[in-house]
Structure formats: structure tokens, C-alpha cells
C-alpha positions in Angstrom: -4.4 23.5 -8.9 -5.1 26.2 -6.4 -1.9 27.8 -5.1 -2.0 29.2 -1.7 -0.2 32.3 -0.5 1.5 32.2 2.8 -0.9 32.6 5.7 -4.0 31.6 3.7 -6.0 28.5 4.2 -6.1 26.2 1.2 -9.4 25.1 -0.3 -10.0 21.4 0.4 -10.5 19.2 -2.7 -13.8 17.9 -1.4 -16.1 17.7 1.6 -14.4 14.4 2.6 -13.5 14.9 6.3 -10.2 13.0 5.7 -8.9 16.1 3.9 -9.0 17.9 7.3 -6.5 15.4 8.7 -4.2 16.2 5.7 -4.7 19.9 6.1 -3.9 19.6 9.9 -0.5 18.1 9.1 0.3 21.0 6.8 -1.0 23.6 9.2 1.1 22.1 12.1 4.2 22.8 9.9 3.1 26.2 8.8 2.4 25.1 5.2 6.2 24.8 4.9 7.7 23.2 1.8 9.7 21.1 4.2 6.5 19.3 5.2 6.1 17.6 1.8 7.1 14.0 2.8 5.3 14.1 6.1 2.1 15.4 4.4 2.3 12.7 1.7 2.6 10.1 4.5 -0.5 11.6 6.0 -2.4 11.3 2.7 -1.1 7.7 2.2 -2.3 6.7 5.8 -5.6 8.5 5.4 -6.6 7.5 1.9 -4.5 4.4 1.3 -2.7 5.8 -1.7 -1.8 9.0 -3.5 -3.7 10.1 -6.6 -3.5 13.1 -8.9 -6.0 15.1 -6.8 -4.0 14.6 -3.6 -0.7 15.4 -5.2 -2.1 18.6 -6.7 -3.7 19.6 -3.4 -0.5 19.0 -1.4 1.8 20.7 -4.0 -0.5 23.7 -4.2 -0.9 24.1 -0.5 2.8 23.7 0.3 3.8 25.9 -2.8 6.0 23.2 -4.4 6.0 22.3 -8.0 3.7 19.4 -8.8 6.7 17.7 -10.5 8.5 17.7 -7.1 5.6 16.2 -5.3 5.2 13.5 -8.0 9.0 12.9 -7.9 8.9 12.3 -4.1 5.8 10.1 -4.3 7.4 7.9 -7.0 10.9 7.8 -5.5 10.0 6.5 -2.1 8.9 2.9 -1.9 6.3 3.6 0.9 4.1 5.6 -1.4 1.6 3.9 -3.7 -0.1 5.6 -6.6 -2.8 2.9 -6.9 -5.5 1.8 -4.4 -4.4 -1.1 -2.3 -6.1 -4.5 -2.3 -8.0 -5.7 0.7 -4.9 -7.8 1.6 -1.2 -7.2 1.0 1.6 -9.6 0.5 5.0 -8.0 0.6 8.2 -9.9 -0.3 11.6 -8.6 0.7 14.1 -8.6 -2.1 17.1 -7.4 -0.1 20.4 -9.2 -0.5 20.1 -11.5 2.5 16.5 -12.4 1.6 17.2 -12.9 -2.1 20.1 -15.2 -1.4 17.9 -17.3 0.9 15.1 -17.6 -1.7 12.8 -14.6 -1.8 13.1 -14.5 -5.6 11.4 -17.9 -5.7 8.8 -16.8 -3.2 7.9 -13.8 -5.4 7.7 -16.0 -8.4 5.3 -18.4 -6.6 3.2 -15.5 -5.4 3.0 -14.1 -8.9 2.0 -17.4 -10.3 -0.6 -18.1 -7.6 -2.2 -14.6 -7.9 -1.8 -14.2 -11.7 -0.3 -10.8 -11.3 3.2 -9.2 -11.2 4.8 -7.4 -8.3 3.3 -4.0 -7.8 -0.1 -5.1 -9.0 -3.5 -5.9 -7.4 -5.7 -8.9 -8.4 -8.6 -8.0 -10.7 -11.1 -8.5 -7.9 -9.2 -6.1 -5.6 -8.5 -8.8 -3.0 -4.7 -9.0 -2.9 -1.8 -6.6 -3.7 1.6 -8.1 -4.3 4.4 -5.8 -3.3 8.2 -5.9 -3.0 10.6 -4.0 -0.8 14.4 -3.5 -1.2 15.0 -4.4 2.5 12.9 -4.7 5.6 15.8 -4.8 8.0 15.0 -8.3 9.2 18.0 -10.0 7.6 18.6 -12.4 10.5 15.3 -14.2 9.7 15.6 -14.1 5.9 13.7 -14.6 3.7 11.0 -12.3 4.9 7.4 -11.8 3.7 4.8 -9.6 5.2 1.2 -10.6 5.2 -1.2 -7.7 6.1 1.5 -6.1 8.2 2.5 -9.3 10.0 6.1 -10.1 9.4 6.9 -13.7 8.6 10.5 -14.5 9.1 12.1 -17.6 7.5 9.2 -17.6 5.1 8.6 -20.7 3.1 6.7 -21.4 -0.1 4.1 -23.5 1.7 3.4 -20.7 4.1 3.0 -18.2 1.3 0.8 -20.5 -0.7 -1.4 -21.2 2.3 -1.9 -17.5 3.1 -2.6 -16.5 -0.4 -5.1 -19.4 -0.8 -6.8 -18.4 2.4 -7.3 -14.9 1.1 -8.4 -15.9 -2.3 -10.8 -18.6 -1.1 -12.5 -16.1 1.3 -13.6 -14.1 -1.8 -15.3 -17.0 -3.5 -19.0 -17.6 -3.0 -19.9 -21.0 -1.5 -23.0 -23.1 -2.5 -25.6 -23.4 0.2 -28.8 -25.4 0.3 -31.2 -24.5 -2.5 -28.4 -23.5 -4.9 -28.0 -20.0 -3.5 -24.6 -18.5 -3.2 -23.2 -17.0 0.0 -20.0 -15.2 0.5 -17.6 -16.7 3.0 -16.6 -14.8 6.1 -13.3 -12.8 6.0 -10.3 -15.1 6.3 -8.0 -14.6 9.2 -4.3 -14.3 8.7 -2.4 -17.5 9.3 0.8 -15.7 10.3 
């Protein structure tokens, strides 16, 4: 880990231009320790997840212990330590949603995808996530499909969306026995 001294420019982890975006966030805040959460948000938005390299870079640049950066990254639900799938299904498990059946929705999704909450399918197509509350209690239960909120979510709707995503990944047989990949499936929400 390369620790920076106040006023010095940190060495970027690689030539990947996305690191300049992350560095810009830190520079805007004068490489202040107080910029930790905002900088981690920038890494998450830029790379899709936080890995060891990014945590080490941010911690070193902002002069915070790596354990603090890791603690923040694992405490807040927004941050992910694993690469996301191409599609994301998020099920709210807040009290209102849970009372109205989100637990059953989550079970159905786990069964359909063959994974548990917090995991991504083996082929990298779908990540299954949960949230403590999305603040949409009036339309509980709530699921989010690729960023599209689905209020009053039903098992049939969940099943249809997951099937659409999974089927888009399967090759289809065309004339002559060749396989062809299907076009990307649109969201049904």
C-alpha cells in the first residue's frame, strides 16, 4: 500500500483511466479522511464493486487504516465486494415488505436461480440481492429488476423476469445445427 503525504499526488494502481475519476473525487476533497465514503461510492460506480486493490488505494490515498476502509465497505449495504452479474434482482426485506410476502419472493428467486441472496449465478448473468428497506413501503412487497422498482411484486412477475434473463443467455438452435446466442432480453418491468 502506498501511503501519501499531505499535498502529494497518489500513484494510481494501474493505467486504467477509471482510476482518474476516483482520484478526482479525492482531489476535490483535498485527500481528506472525511472523503472515504464518497470515494468508495465513486469506486463502486466506476468499477461496479470494491476489491482489495481499490480499498488499498483509497485507504492509502486518504491516509486511513485499511481496516477502516474495509469496515466501511462491509458495513454499508450499497457496497459490493464482488463483481455484479449482468442483471440484478433485489428483494426488499424491510418489515412492510416482509409481512406482505417478500420472504417468499426471495425463496422463489433463490430456487429459480440456484443461488442464495448475495450471490451471482455461475454464468455471471444474474445477481440476487436483498435490502433492509427501500422506502417504498406503500407498495410492498418491492423488488427491483435492473434498477426498475416493481411495487406490489408478485411471484409470477419475479419468475417471468428471471426466466427472461436466464433464457437470453441460452444458445438457440438454428438451421444446420449451429448455435446462436439470443439477443439481450429487455426488462419486463
